[in-house]
C-alpha positions as CSV (number, residue, x, y, z in Angstrom):
1,X,9.2,-4.3,-0.1
2,X,12.4,-5.7,-1.3
3,X,15.8,-4.4,-0.2
4,X,16.9,-3.7,-3.8
5,X,14.6,-1.7,-6.1
6,X,15.2,-1.7,-9.8
7,X,16.1,1.8,-11.0
8,X,13.1,2.0,-13.4
9,X,10.6,1.0,-10.7
10,X,12.2,3.4,-8.3
11,X,11.8,6.2,-10.8
12,X,8.1,5.3,-11.2
13,X,7.7,5.3,-7.4
14,X,9.4,8.7,-7.1
15,X,7.1,10.1,-9.8
16,X,4.0,8.7,-8.0
17,X,5.2,10.3,-4.8
18,X,5.1,13.7,-6.4
19,X,1.5,13.1,-7.4
20,X,0.3,13.3,-3.8
21,X,0.6,17.1,-3.6
22,X,-1.9,19.7,-4.4
23,X,-1.5,21.9,-7.5
24,X,-0.1,25.3,-6.8
25,X,-2.6,28.2,-6.5
26,X,-1.1,30.1,-9.5
27,X,-1.8,27.1,-11.7
28,X,-5.5,27.0,-10.6
29,X,-5.9,30.7,-11.2
30,X,-4.3,30.3,-14.7
31,X,-6.6,27.4,-15.7
32,X,-9.9,28.3,-14.1
33,X,-9.7,32.1,-13.7
34,X,-9.5,34.5,-10.7
35,X,-13.1,34.3,-9.5
36,X,-13.4,30.5,-9.4
37,X,-13.4,28.7,-6.1
38,X,-12.2,25.3,-7.0
39,X,-10.4,22.6,-5.0
40,X,-6.6,22.6,-5.7
41,X,-6.5,18.9,-6.4
42,X,-8.5,19.2,-9.6
43,X,-5.4,20.0,-11.7
44,X,-3.9,16.6,-11.4
45,X,-4.1,13.2,-9.8
46,X,-4.1,13.6,-6.0
47,X,-3.2,10.1,-5.0
48,X,-3.2,8.4,-1.6
49,X,-1.6,5.1,-0.7
50,X,-4.9,3.9,0.8
51,X,-7.3,4.9,-2.0
52,X,-5.3,4.3,-5.2
53,X,-2.9,1.4,-5.7
54,X,0.0,1.8,-8.1
55,X,0.4,-0.5,-11.0
56,X,4.2,-0.7,-10.8
């Protein structure tokens, strides 16, 4: 990657880095209910640098 990153591109990369985490458990309970057993990554895009490439 280049030494200098444009601020807009840097902001998009920072936002994409936040998409690699699981959703919090309270959000899963709120969306799907208490009795549901569902994987935490279903509430958003769980991204990996290997699987999904960014279009930035």
